C-alpha positions as CSV (number, residue, x, y, z in Angstrom):
1,X,-19.7,-24.0,-43.2
2,X,-15.9,-24.4,-42.8
3,X,-13.7,-21.4,-41.7
4,X,-10.5,-23.0,-43.3
5,X,-9.9,-24.4,-46.5
6,X,-6.7,-26.4,-47.7
7,X,-4.9,-25.4,-50.8
8,X,-1.6,-26.7,-52.6
9,X,0.9,-24.1,-53.1
10,X,4.5,-23.7,-53.7
11,X,6.7,-22.7,-50.8
12,X,10.3,-21.3,-50.8
13,X,11.9,-22.3,-47.9
14,X,15.7,-23.0,-46.8
15,X,16.6,-21.9,-50.6
16,X,14.4,-24.4,-52.4
17,X,11.2,-24.2,-54.0
18,X,8.9,-27.0,-53.2
19,X,5.1,-28.3,-53.3
20,X,3.0,-27.9,-50.2
21,X,-0.1,-27.6,-48.8
22,X,-1.5,-24.5,-46.8
23,X,-4.5,-23.6,-44.6
24,X,-6.4,-20.7,-46.0
25,X,-9.1,-18.7,-44.1
26,X,-12.5,-18.7,-45.7
27,X,-14.3,-15.6,-47.0
28,X,-18.0,-15.4,-47.5
29,X,-20.7,-12.8,-48.2
30,X,-23.5,-12.2,-45.5
31,X,-26.3,-10.2,-46.5
32,X,-28.7,-8.8,-43.6
33,X,-32.3,-8.3,-44.3
34,X,-33.9,-6.1,-41.7
35,X,-37.8,-5.8,-41.4
36,X,-38.0,-7.1,-44.9
37,X,-35.6,-4.8,-46.2
38,X,-32.2,-5.8,-47.9
39,X,-30.0,-3.7,-45.3
40,X,-26.3,-4.7,-45.7
41,X,-23.9,-7.0,-47.4
42,X,-20.6,-7.7,-45.5
43,X,-17.7,-10.0,-46.0
44,X,-16.7,-12.3,-43.3
45,X,-15.5,-15.2,-41.8
46,X,-18.4,-17.8,-41.7
47,X,-18.7,-18.5,-37.9
48,X,-20.7,-16.8,-35.1
49,X,-23.0,-15.3,-37.8
50,X,-25.9,-14.5,-35.2
51,X,-23.6,-12.6,-32.9
52,X,-22.0,-10.5,-36.0
53,X,-25.5,-9.8,-37.1
54,X,-26.9,-8.7,-33.6
55,X,-23.5,-7.0,-33.0
56,X,-23.6,-5.0,-36.3
57,X,-27.3,-3.9,-35.8
58,X,-26.3,-2.7,-32.4
59,X,-23.2,-1.0,-33.6
60,X,-25.5,0.7,-36.1
61,X,-27.9,2.1,-33.7
62,X,-30.7,-0.2,-34.7
63,X,-31.0,-2.1,-31.3
64,X,-29.7,-1.8,-27.9
65,X,-30.9,-4.8,-26.1
66,X,-31.9,-8.5,-27.4
67,X,-35.6,-7.8,-26.2
68,X,-35.8,-5.4,-29.5
69,X,-35.5,-8.4,-31.9
70,X,-38.8,-10.2,-32.4
71,X,-37.0,-12.9,-34.8
72,X,-33.7,-13.9,-36.3
73,X,-33.2,-16.6,-38.8
74,X,-29.7,-17.4,-40.3
75,X,-29.1,-19.1,-43.3
76,X,-25.4,-19.9,-43.2
77,X,-25.3,-22.2,-46.4
78,X,-26.5,-19.2,-48.4
79,X,-25.2,-16.3,-46.6
80,X,-28.3,-14.4,-45.3
81,X,-29.5,-13.3,-41.9
82,X,-33.1,-12.2,-41.5
83,X,-33.9,-10.0,-38.7
84,X,-37.4,-8.6,-37.6
85,X,-37.6,-5.9,-34.9
86,X,-40.5,-5.2,-32.7
87,X,-40.5,-1.7,-34.0
88,X,-41.0,-1.5,-37.8
89,X,-38.4,1.1,-38.5
90,X,-37.2,1.5,-42.2
91,X,-33.6,1.6,-42.9
92,X,-34.0,4.6,-44.9
93,X,-35.2,6.8,-41.9
94,X,-31.5,6.4,-40.3
95,X,-29.6,8.2,-43.2
96,X,-28.8,4.5,-44.8
97,X,-29.4,3.4,-48.2
98,X,-31.4,0.2,-48.3
99,X,-28.4,-1.5,-50.0
100,X,-24.9,-1.0,-48.8
101,X,-21.5,-3.0,-49.2
102,X,-19.2,-3.2,-46.3
103,X,-16.0,-4.9,-47.1
104,X,-13.9,-7.0,-44.8
105,X,-10.8,-4.4,-44.9
106,X,-10.2,-0.9,-43.6
107,X,-10.7,2.8,-44.3
108,X,-12.8,3.7,-47.4
109,X,-14.9,0.5,-47.4
110,X,-16.8,1.9,-44.6
111,X,-17.3,5.7,-45.7
112,X,-20.7,5.9,-44.2
113,X,-19.6,5.2,-40.8
114,X,-19.8,8.8,-39.6
115,X,-23.5,9.0,-40.2
116,X,-24.7,7.5,-36.8
117,X,-21.4,7.7,-34.6
118,X,-22.9,10.8,-32.8
119,X,-25.9,8.6,-31.9
120,X,-24.1,5.5,-30.9
121,X,-20.6,6.3,-29.5
122,X,-20.6,6.4,-25.9
123,X,-18.3,8.1,-23.4
124,X,-16.9,5.5,-21.0
125,X,-17.8,5.9,-17.3
126,X,-15.4,2.9,-16.2
127,X,-13.8,2.9,-13.0
128,X,-11.6,-0.3,-13.8
129,X,-8.0,0.0,-13.6
130,X,-5.1,-2.6,-14.8
131,X,-1.9,-3.1,-13.6
132,X,0.9,-3.4,-16.3
133,X,1.2,-7.0,-15.8
134,X,-2.4,-7.5,-16.5
135,X,-2.0,-5.5,-19.7
136,X,0.8,-7.8,-20.9
137,X,-1.2,-11.0,-19.9
138,X,-4.5,-10.3,-21.5
139,X,-2.5,-9.7,-24.8
140,X,-0.6,-12.7,-24.3
141,X,-3.8,-14.6,-23.8
142,X,-5.5,-13.0,-26.9
143,X,-2.6,-14.3,-29.0
144,X,-2.1,-17.6,-27.6
145,X,-6.1,-18.2,-27.9
146,X,-6.3,-17.7,-31.5
147,X,-5.6,-21.2,-33.0
148,X,-6.8,-19.9,-36.7
149,X,-4.3,-17.0,-36.7
150,X,-1.6,-19.3,-35.6
151,X,-2.5,-21.7,-38.6
152,X,-3.2,-19.2,-41.1
153,X,-1.9,-15.6,-40.1
154,X,-5.2,-14.4,-41.9
155,X,-7.6,-13.2,-39.4
156,X,-8.1,-10.6,-36.6
157,X,-8.8,-11.4,-33.2
158,X,-10.6,-9.5,-30.4
159,X,-11.2,-10.7,-26.8
160,X,-13.4,-9.1,-23.9
161,X,-12.0,-9.6,-20.5
162,X,-13.0,-9.0,-16.9
163,X,-10.4,-7.9,-14.5
164,X,-9.8,-11.5,-13.7
165,X,-10.3,-13.7,-16.9
166,X,-11.3,-13.7,-20.5
167,X,-15.0,-13.7,-21.0
168,X,-15.2,-14.1,-24.8
169,X,-12.8,-14.4,-27.8
170,X,-13.9,-13.9,-31.4
171,X,-11.9,-14.1,-34.7
172,X,-12.8,-12.8,-38.3
173,X,-11.3,-11.5,-41.6
174,X,-12.4,-8.1,-40.7
175,X,-11.5,-6.4,-37.9
176,X,-14.8,-4.5,-37.4
177,X,-16.5,-8.0,-37.6
178,X,-14.4,-9.6,-34.8
179,X,-15.6,-6.6,-32.4
180,X,-19.1,-6.8,-33.7
181,X,-19.2,-10.5,-32.7
182,X,-18.1,-9.5,-29.2
183,X,-21.0,-6.9,-29.1
184,X,-23.4,-9.3,-30.2
185,X,-22.4,-12.0,-27.8
186,X,-22.7,-9.6,-24.9
187,X,-26.1,-8.4,-26.0
188,X,-27.6,-11.8,-26.3
189,X,-26.2,-13.0,-23.0
190,X,-26.9,-9.5,-21.4
191,X,-23.5,-9.3,-20.2
192,X,-22.6,-5.8,-18.5
193,X,-19.7,-4.3,-20.2
194,X,-18.7,-1.1,-18.4
195,X,-16.0,-2.5,-16.4
196,X,-14.6,-4.7,-18.9
197,X,-11.5,-4.7,-21.2
198,X,-11.2,-5.1,-25.1
199,X,-7.8,-6.8,-26.4
200,X,-7.5,-6.4,-29.9
201,X,-4.8,-7.7,-32.4
202,X,-4.8,-5.0,-35.0
203,X,-4.2,-1.1,-35.4
204,X,-6.2,0.9,-33.1
205,X,-8.0,3.1,-35.9
206,X,-10.6,5.7,-35.3
207,X,-13.2,3.0,-36.4
208,X,-11.9,0.6,-34.0
209,X,-12.0,3.2,-31.2
210,X,-15.5,3.9,-31.8
211,X,-16.3,0.2,-31.8
212,X,-15.0,-0.1,-28.4
213,X,-16.9,3.0,-27.4
214,X,-20.1,1.4,-28.8
215,X,-19.4,-1.8,-26.9
216,X,-19.0,0.1,-23.8
217,X,-15.6,-0.7,-22.4
218,X,-13.2,1.8,-21.0
219,X,-9.9,0.4,-21.9
220,X,-8.6,-1.2,-25.2
221,X,-5.4,-3.1,-25.5
222,X,-3.5,-3.7,-28.8
223,X,-0.3,-5.0,-30.0
224,X,-0.1,-2.5,-32.7
225,X,-0.3,1.4,-32.8
226,X,-3.1,3.7,-32.7
227,X,-3.8,6.6,-35.1
228,X,-4.1,10.2,-34.3
229,X,-7.8,10.5,-34.8
230,X,-8.2,7.2,-32.6
231,X,-6.3,8.8,-29.6
232,X,-8.2,12.1,-30.1
233,X,-11.6,10.0,-30.0
234,X,-10.1,8.1,-26.9
235,X,-9.5,11.4,-25.0
236,X,-13.0,12.6,-25.8
237,X,-14.8,9.5,-25.1
238,X,-12.8,8.6,-21.7
239,X,-11.2,5.5,-23.2
240,X,-7.8,4.4,-22.1
241,X,-6.0,3.1,-25.2
242,X,-3.1,1.1,-24.6
243,X,-0.8,0.1,-27.9
244,X,2.4,-1.8,-28.9
245,X,1.9,-4.3,-26.2
246,X,4.9,-6.6,-27.0
247,X,7.0,-8.5,-24.8
248,X,7.4,-6.5,-21.4
249,X,6.4,-3.0,-22.9
250,X,3.7,-0.9,-24.0
251,X,2.4,2.7,-24.7
252,X,-0.5,4.4,-23.0
253,X,-1.9,7.0,-25.3
254,X,-5.0,8.3,-23.5
255,X,-6.4,8.4,-20.0
256,X,-3.4,6.8,-18.5
257,X,-5.0,7.1,-14.9
258,X,-6.5,3.5,-15.6
259,X,-3.0,2.0,-15.7
260,X,-1.9,1.6,-12.1
261,X,1.5,0.2,-11.2
262,X,1.1,-2.3,-8.4
263,X,3.6,-4.2,-6.0
264,X,3.7,-7.3,-8.3
265,X,4.9,-5.2,-11.2
């Protein structure tokens, strides 16, 4: 399924209205069936759907490892994911309705997310430190690596870094989805995340901070600002939140001990 489409538009440029063609991001529903029950429907970019499904289930507290999944089938053309776990747990027993809607945007589209955060959020034990130049370099790599954003401006980007290099980068119209794809990739490929870093294109909201916590990283980097609740959660969960990474400057909002100035800076 294509992640981009082309559309004829009218563009105003240099004082003139003229016909043009523009690349538009695709937006498709994905319905997850878990152990035979319809569990959730979300709107997402139609790529890396398997990772999104795995990451979403992990984020919601249904799995912790890939070994807990007995079978997973993805029907990308129709927008369905069918997951069977080794443990036949009903979704109703986890304070969820069997049918839910999760929008691609922010805030109230995920009113239920507090239900299981106490179970799934993790306090970081990461010992990783970064230099200021690493923070700036990671954000630059994130921005330069997203060709879809450069072409359309219509997606969020997230990337997982080690201290030395990017491990995986994912894109989605939904900021939560981009992070779930990262988590799904890590779970399926058994990648330890304790001493890793998340670089993220959007605002660090409380939900984004909690997603980083559930992934298990100790540092989250963003070009945008955090919210006050996100900072409070970062303090509580021992996560270093770095925002407004633009040019050669940034702000450290929590646990600044992980950002250490070196000789190269």
